[in-house]
C-alpha positions in Angstrom: -28.9 14.0 -24.8 -27.7 15.7 -27.9 -25.8 13.9 -30.7 -22.8 16.2 -30.1 -22.6 15.0 -26.5 -23.0 11.3 -27.7 -20.1 11.9 -30.1 -17.9 13.5 -27.3 -18.5 10.6 -25.0 -17.9 8.1 -27.8 -14.5 9.7 -28.5 -13.8 9.7 -24.9 -14.3 6.0 -24.5 -12.3 5.5 -27.7 -9.3 7.0 -25.8 -10.2 5.1 -22.6 -10.2 1.9 -24.5 -6.8 2.6 -26.1 -5.2 -0.6 -27.5 -1.7 1.1 -27.4 0.8 -1.4 -26.2 2.7 0.2 -23.4 6.5 0.2 -24.0 6.3 -0.6 -27.7 7.5 1.5 -30.5 5.6 2.2 -33.7 3.1 -0.4 -34.9 4.2 -3.7 -36.2 5.9 -4.9 -39.4 4.1 -6.3 -42.4 4.9 -9.8 -41.3 3.3 -9.1 -37.9 0.3 -7.5 -39.5 -0.2 -10.6 -41.6 0.0 -12.8 -38.5 -2.6 -10.6 -36.8 -5.1 -11.0 -39.7 -5.0 -14.8 -39.2 -5.6 -14.2 -35.3 -9.3 -13.5 -34.6 -8.6 -12.3 -31.1 -8.7 -8.6 -30.3 -5.9 -6.8 -28.4 -7.8 -7.2 -25.1 -8.2 -10.9 -25.6 -4.4 -11.2 -26.2 -3.8 -9.3 -22.8 -6.1 -11.9 -21.2 -4.2 -14.8 -22.6 -0.9 -13.5 -21.8 -1.8 -13.2 -18.2 -3.2 -16.8 -18.0 0.0 -18.2 -19.5 2.4 -16.2 -17.3 4.4 -17.9 -14.6 3.4 -15.2 -12.0 -0.3 -16.0 -12.5 0.4 -19.8 -12.2 2.2 -19.1 -8.9 -1.1 -17.8 -7.3 -2.2 -21.4 -7.0 -0.1 -21.5 -3.7 -0.7 -18.0 -2.4 -2.9 -17.1 0.4 -6.4 -15.7 -0.3 -7.5 -15.7 3.3 -6.6 -19.0 4.7 -2.7 -19.7 4.4 -1.3 -23.1 3.6 -4.7 -24.7 3.9 -5.0 -28.5 3.6 -8.5 -28.4 2.4 -9.0 -29.1 -1.4 -12.0 -26.7 -1.3 -10.4 -23.5 0.1 -9.7 -20.8 -2.4 -6.3 -19.6 -3.2 -5.3 -16.3 -4.9 -5.5 -18.1 -8.2 -9.1 -19.4 -7.8 -10.1 -16.0 -6.3 -8.7 -14.2 -9.3 -10.4 -16.6 -11.8 -13.8 -16.1 -10.0 -13.4 -12.3 -9.8 -12.5 -12.4 -13.4 -15.9 -14.2 -14.3 -17.8 -11.6 -12.3 -15.7 -8.8 -13.9 -16.6 -10.1 -17.3 -20.4 -9.8 -16.6 -20.0 -6.4 -14.9 -18.0 -5.0 -18.0 -20.3 -6.4 -20.6 -23.5 -5.2 -18.8 -21.9 -1.7 -18.2 -21.1 -1.5 -21.9 -24.7 -2.3 -22.8 -25.8 0.4 -20.4 -23.5 2.9 -22.0 -24.8 1.9 -25.5 -28.4 2.7 -24.3 -27.0 6.1 -23.3 -26.0 6.7 -26.9 -22.2 5.8 -26.6 -20.9 3.9 -29.6 -18.7 0.9 -28.4 -18.5 -2.7 -28.3 -19.8 -4.1 -24.7 -17.8 -7.3 -25.2 -14.7 -5.2 -25.3 -15.4 -3.8 -21.8 -16.1 -7.3 -20.5 -12.8 -8.7 -21.8 -10.7 -5.8 -20.4 -12.3 -6.0 -17.1 -11.9 -9.8 -16.9 -8.2 -9.4 -17.9 -7.7 -6.8 -15.3 -9.4 -8.9 -12.5 -7.2 -11.8 -13.5 -4.1 -9.6 -12.7 -5.5 -7.7 -9.8 -3.7 -9.7 -7.2 -0.7 -10.9 -9.2 1.7 -8.7 -7.3 0.7 -10.1 -3.8 3.7 -11.6 -2.0 3.6 -14.9 -0.1 0.9 -14.8 2.7 -1.2 -12.0 1.1 -1.6 -8.7 3.0 0.3 -10.1 6.0 3.3 -10.6 3.6 2.9 -7.0 2.6 3.1 -6.0 6.2 6.1 -8.1 6.7 8.1 -6.3 4.0 6.9 -2.9 5.3 8.0 -3.7 8.7 11.4 -5.1 7.8 12.2 -2.1 5.7 11.1 0.2 8.4 13.2 -1.5 11.0 16.4 -2.4 8.9 16.8 0.4 6.3 17.2 4.1 7.2 15.5 6.8 5.2 17.6 9.3 3.3 19.5 11.8 5.5 18.8 9.8 8.8 21.2 7.8 10.8 23.5 5.3 9.1 24.1 5.3 5.3 20.8 4.9 3.6 20.5 2.8 0.3 17.9 5.2 -0.9 18.6 8.4 -3.0 15.2 9.9 -2.3 12.2 9.9 0.0 10.1 8.3 -2.8 12.5 5.4 -3.1 12.4 4.8 0.6 8.6 5.0 0.7 8.3 2.5 -2.2 9.6 -0.2 0.0 8.7 1.1 3.5 5.1 1.2 2.4 5.5 -1.8 0.0 2.3 -2.3 -2.1 1.2 -5.4 -4.0 -0.7 -3.1 -6.4 2.5 -1.5 -7.4 4.3 -4.9 -7.7 1.6 -6.0 -9.9 2.0 -3.2 -12.3 5.8 -3.9 -12.2 5.2 -7.6 -13.0 3.2 -6.9 -16.2 5.4 -4.1 -17.4 8.9 -5.2 -16.4 9.3 -8.6 -15.0 7.8 -10.6 -17.9 10.2 -10.6 -20.9 12.6 -8.5 -19.0 15.0 -7.8 -21.7 12.7 -5.3 -23.5 10.9 -2.2 -22.4 7.3 -2.8 -21.3 7.8 -6.5 -20.7 4.8 -8.3 -22.3 3.5 -4.9 -23.4 -0.1 -5.0 -22.4 -2.6 -2.5 -23.7 -3.1 0.8 -22.0 -6.7 0.0 -21.4 -6.0 -3.2 -19.5 -3.3 -1.5 -17.4 -5.6 1.4 -16.6 -8.4 -0.9 -15.5 -6.2 -2.9 -13.2 -4.8 0.3 -11.6 -7.0 1.2 -8.6 -4.4 3.5 -7.2 -2.7 5.5 -10.2 -0.2 7.4 -8.1 3.2 7.2 -6.7 4.2 6.4 -3.1 5.0 10.1 -2.4 2.2 12.6 -3.3 3.4 16.0 -4.8 4.9 18.3 -2.1 5.0 15.3 0.3 1.2 16.0 1.2 -0.8 13.5 3.0 -3.3 11.5 1.0 -6.7 13.0 1.0 -9.3 11.3 3.2 -12.3 9.8 1.2 -10.4 9.9 -2.2 -10.4 6.3 -3.0 -7.7 6.5 -5.8 -5.3 7.9 -3.1 -5.8 5.2 -0.5 -2.6 3.3 -1.6 -0.2 3.7 -4.4 0.1 2.0 -7.8 3.6 2.3 -9.2 7.2 2.4 -8.0 9.7 5.1 -8.9 11.5 2.6 -10.9 8.5 2.1 -13.2 7.3 5.8 -13.4 7.9 6.3 -17.1 5.8 3.2 -18.0 3.0 4.2 -15.6 2.9 7.8 -17.0 2.9 6.3 -20.6 -0.1 3.9 -19.7 -2.3 6.5 -17.9 -1.6 9.2 -20.4 -2.4 7.0 -23.3 -5.9 6.5 -22.0 -6.3 10.1 -21.3 -6.9 9.7 -17.6 -7.2 12.9 -15.7 -3.9 14.0 -14.2 -4.9 15.9 -11.2 -1.3 16.6 -10.2 2.0 15.6 -11.8 2.0 11.8 -11.7 -1.4 11.6 -9.8 -4.3 10.3 -11.8 -8.0 9.8 -11.4 -9.0 6.2 -11.8 -9.9 4.7 -15.1 -13.8 4.1 -15.1 -13.2 0.4 -15.6 -11.1 0.2 -12.5 -14.2 0.7 -10.6 -15.8 -2.5 -12.0 -12.5 -4.4 -11.2 -12.9 -3.2 -7.7 -16.5 -4.2 -7.5 -15.8 -7.7 -8.8 -13.1 -8.0 -6.1 -15.4 -6.6 -3.4 -18.2 -9.1 -4.4 -16.0 -12.1 -4.4 -14.1 -11.1 -1.3 -17.3 -10.8 0.6 -19.4 -13.7 -0.6 -16.6 -16.3 -1.4 -14.5 -15.8 1.9 -17.7 -16.3 4.0 -18.3 -19.6 2.1 -14.8 -20.7 2.7 -15.0 -19.9 6.4 -18.1 -22.0 6.6 -16.6 -24.9 4.7 -13.6 -24.9 7.0 -15.9 -25.0 10.0 -14.8 -21.5 11.3 -18.4 -20.2 11.1 -21.8 -22.0 11.2 -23.0 -23.1 7.8 -26.4 -22.2 8.8 -25.4 -18.6 9.8 -23.4 -18.2 6.6 -26.4 -19.4 4.4 -28.5 -16.8 6.2 -26.1 -14.0 5.6 -26.0 -14.7 1.9 -29.7 -15.1 1.6 -30.3 -11.6 3.2 -28.4 -10.0 0.2 -31.1 -8.0 -1.5 -33.8 -10.4 -0.5 -36.8 -11.1 -2.8 -40.4 -10.4 -1.7 -41.3 -14.0 -2.1 -38.5 -16.3 -1.0 -38.6 -20.0 -1.9 -38.0 -22.5 0.9 -34.2 -23.2 1.1 -33.0 -26.7 0.3 -32.6 -28.9 3.3 -29.0 -29.9 2.5 -26.7 -27.2 3.7 -24.0 -27.7 0.9 -26.8 -27.3 -1.7 -28.2 -24.3 0.2 -24.8 -22.6 0.4 -24.1 -23.0 -3.4 -27.5 -21.5 -4.2 -27.2 -18.7 -1.8 -23.7 -17.8 -3.1 -24.8 -17.9 -6.8 -27.9 -15.8 -6.0 -26.1 -13.2 -3.9 -23.5 -12.7 -6.8 -26.3 -12.6 -9.4 -28.1 -9.8 -7.4 -24.9 -7.7 -6.6 -23.8 -7.6 -10.3 -26.7 -5.6 -11.6 -26.7 -3.3 -8.6 -23.1 -2.4 -9.3 -23.7 -2.0 -13.0 -26.7 0.3 -12.1 -24.3 2.5 -10.0 -21.7 2.6 -12.9 -24.3 3.7 -15.6 -26.0 6.2 -13.2 -22.6 8.0 -12.5 -21.1 7.3 -15.9 -20.5 11.0 -16.8 -18.6 11.6 -13.6 -16.6 8.4 -13.9 -15.6 9.4 -17.5 -14.5 12.7 -16.2 -12.5 11.4 -13.3 -14.7 13.0 -10.8 -15.8 9.9 -9.0 -13.8 8.9 -5.7 -16.3 6.5 -4.2 -16.4 2.8 -4.9 -19.6 1.4 -6.8 -20.7 -0.7 -3.8 -20.5 2.4 -1.6 -22.7 4.3 -4.1 -25.5 1.9 -3.1 -26.2 2.2 0.5 -28.1 -1.1 0.7 -25.3 -3.0 -1.0 -22.6 -1.5 1.2 -24.4 -2.1 4.4 -24.9 -5.8 3.6 -21.3 -6.4 2.2 -19.9 -4.8 5.4 -22.1 -7.1 7.6 -20.7 -10.1 5.8 -17.1 -9.0 5.9 -17.2 -7.9 9.5 -18.6 -11.4 10.4 -16.1 -13.1 8.3 -13.2 -11.0 9.8 -14.1 -11.8 13.3 -14.6 -15.5 13.0 -12.5 -16.4 9.9 -9.7 -14.0 9.3 -8.8 -13.7 13.0 -9.0 -17.4 13.8 -6.2 -18.9 15.8 -4.7 -21.0 13.0 -4.8 -18.1 10.4 -3.0 -15.8 12.9 -0.4 -18.4 13.8 0.5 -19.2 10.2 0.5 -15.4 9.3 2.8 -14.7 12.3 5.2 -17.5 11.1 5.0 -16.0 7.5 6.0 -12.6 9.0 9.1 -14.3 10.3 9.7 -16.2 7.1 9.7 -13.1 4.8 11.6 -11.0 7.3 14.2 -13.7 7.5 14.7 -14.0 3.7 15.0 -10.2 3.4 17.7 -10.4 6.2 19.6 -12.7 4.0 19.0 -11.6 0.4 18.6 -7.7 0.8 21.6 -7.2 2.9 23.7 -9.4 0.6 22.9 -7.4 -2.6 23.5 -3.9 -1.1 26.8 -4.9 0.5 29.5 -3.2 -1.3 32.1 -5.7 -0.2 30.0 -8.9 0.5 31.5 -11.5 3.0 31.6 -15.2 2.2 28.1 -15.9 3.2 26.6 -12.9 1.2 28.5 -14.2 -1.8 26.7 -17.5 -1.5 23.3 -15.9 -1.0 23.9 -13.7 -4.1 24.5 -16.8 -6.1 21.1 -18.3 -5.1 19.4 -15.3 -6.7 18.5 -16.0 -10.4 20.5 -14.0 -12.9 17.3 -12.9 -14.4 16.5 -10.8 -11.4 19.2 -8.3 -12.4 18.3 -8.1 -16.1 17.0 -4.7 -17.3 16.0 -3.5 -20.9 18.5 -0.7 -20.9 21.4 -3.2 -20.6 20.0 -5.7 -23.1 22.0 -4.6 -26.2 25.3 -4.2 -24.5 24.8 -7.6 -22.8 24.1 -9.3 -26.1 27.1 -7.7 -27.7 29.5 -8.5 -24.8 32.2 -11.0 -25.6 31.3 -13.1 -22.5 28.4 -13.6 -20.3 28.0 -11.1 -17.6 29.0 -12.2 -14.1 26.3 -11.9 -11.3 28.5 -9.5 -9.2 29.0 -7.3 -12.4 25.2 -7.2 -13.0 24.5 -6.3 -9.4 27.3 -3.6 -9.4 25.7 -1.5 -12.1 22.5 -1.1 -10.4 21.7 1.5 -7.6 21.1 0.2 -4.2 17.4 0.9 -4.6 17.2 -1.1 -7.8 19.0 -4.0 -6.1 16.5 -4.0 -3.3 13.6 -4.2 -5.7 15.4 -7.2 -7.4 15.0 -8.9 -4.1 11.5 -8.0 -3.4 10.9 -9.1 -7.1 12.3 -12.5 -6.1 10.6 -12.8 -2.8 7.1 -11.7 -3.9 7.3 -14.2 -6.7 7.7 -17.1 -4.4 4.7 -19.1 -3.4 3.8 -19.5 0.3 5.2 -23.1 0.6 8.3 -22.2 -1.4 9.1 -19.3 0.8 8.7 -21.4 4.0 10.8 -24.2 2.5 13.6 -21.8 1.4 13.7 -20.0 4.6 13.9 -23.2 6.5 16.7 -24.4 4.3 18.7 -21.3 4.5 18.2 -21.1 8.2 19.5 -24.7 8.8 16.2 -25.8 10.1 15.7 -28.2 7.2 18.6 -29.2 5.0 18.1 -30.0 1.4 17.5 -33.7 0.6 
């Protein structure tokens, strides 16, 4: 490859690794610059640390990965899953960076490792209680209880896109919102993460309604779901344009190359770790789980497995992950040019047929025997009613123009910070008295009020959501 091609790719990666902090103004003051000189961390490491110290990240310790409200000390939660995915992501990013350097791209591989690790930490931060079942519960409630614009009774939504944001509620979009709006709510951009980290965590950089209300394109992985709400469109465009992602249509972008590595880390952990958890809980045979993991990219000469099944499982899990990482890196490096240009619309695991087949075999087995076990389905059904019940109470109370006595009490239970927005920060600070809750609600559109409620409910842990629903329903009174 010519030196001019290498220079062009190096410049391309310089933009993809933009350390611009989304939502911030011009670079910092002299005092801040002096402080930064004493801090040896780079901007991507600061992103990582900000996620770790956020309350939303801590809350993942009691949010469902696969097995809700598990009494086992061993079973993973969203927190442990995110940490493990971050470890895998760091290896993927660093090794991919080394591969790019061998192709003549000038960059620091450790930066790619840190960005992917940070994005993996945050990839599930927007999940509501009870995981994907919680997403379905919100979608179902909105579809049943709130009319779309122009249909039936008065709709709280001004546009089709606002309605779709909640009718198709998406944890990925909520995750973007948490990082850019719900942390440090009084200022634009929240904690102001780098554009590179936000790009890497955005698997679906598009709005809920595609241009012209067209249907999503089958087989285009970046259009499978959506990644930001209408309320956050300005911040999303700022983040994606700062990294110079390919904007195929207005507001619709191709993925950041590092988002494929984040997805691969999630895919690897989702398949391997969930199978291990299913075996530990006795939902599948430990022997069969070990055999499935040992079949991942088998070696020509296989050592005799340990007799103790716990040891055998641990070794099989580590070996499977250790084999899958270089395979995904290989796919990334082989398709690097297309990834950089925004032309790839296939996951890295799918680019390797042998990897895809084996991961599908594992996930299909776990889904049948683990995800669909009787206990899991019972708790997910209860979670469905829990979130629907909380939405019945809180969502209807905030959109009511003349709330009744019960709705007024429910409004008081929502934290005042739910209604804080950066555009009101200056006037609130200058006001002669603190703003009353009803005043804070009244200045928001009905759509924004509903987002305040979904912000609150998605921020609850599984246990807290159940407890709150039981108390407000009179099933269990406060002690």
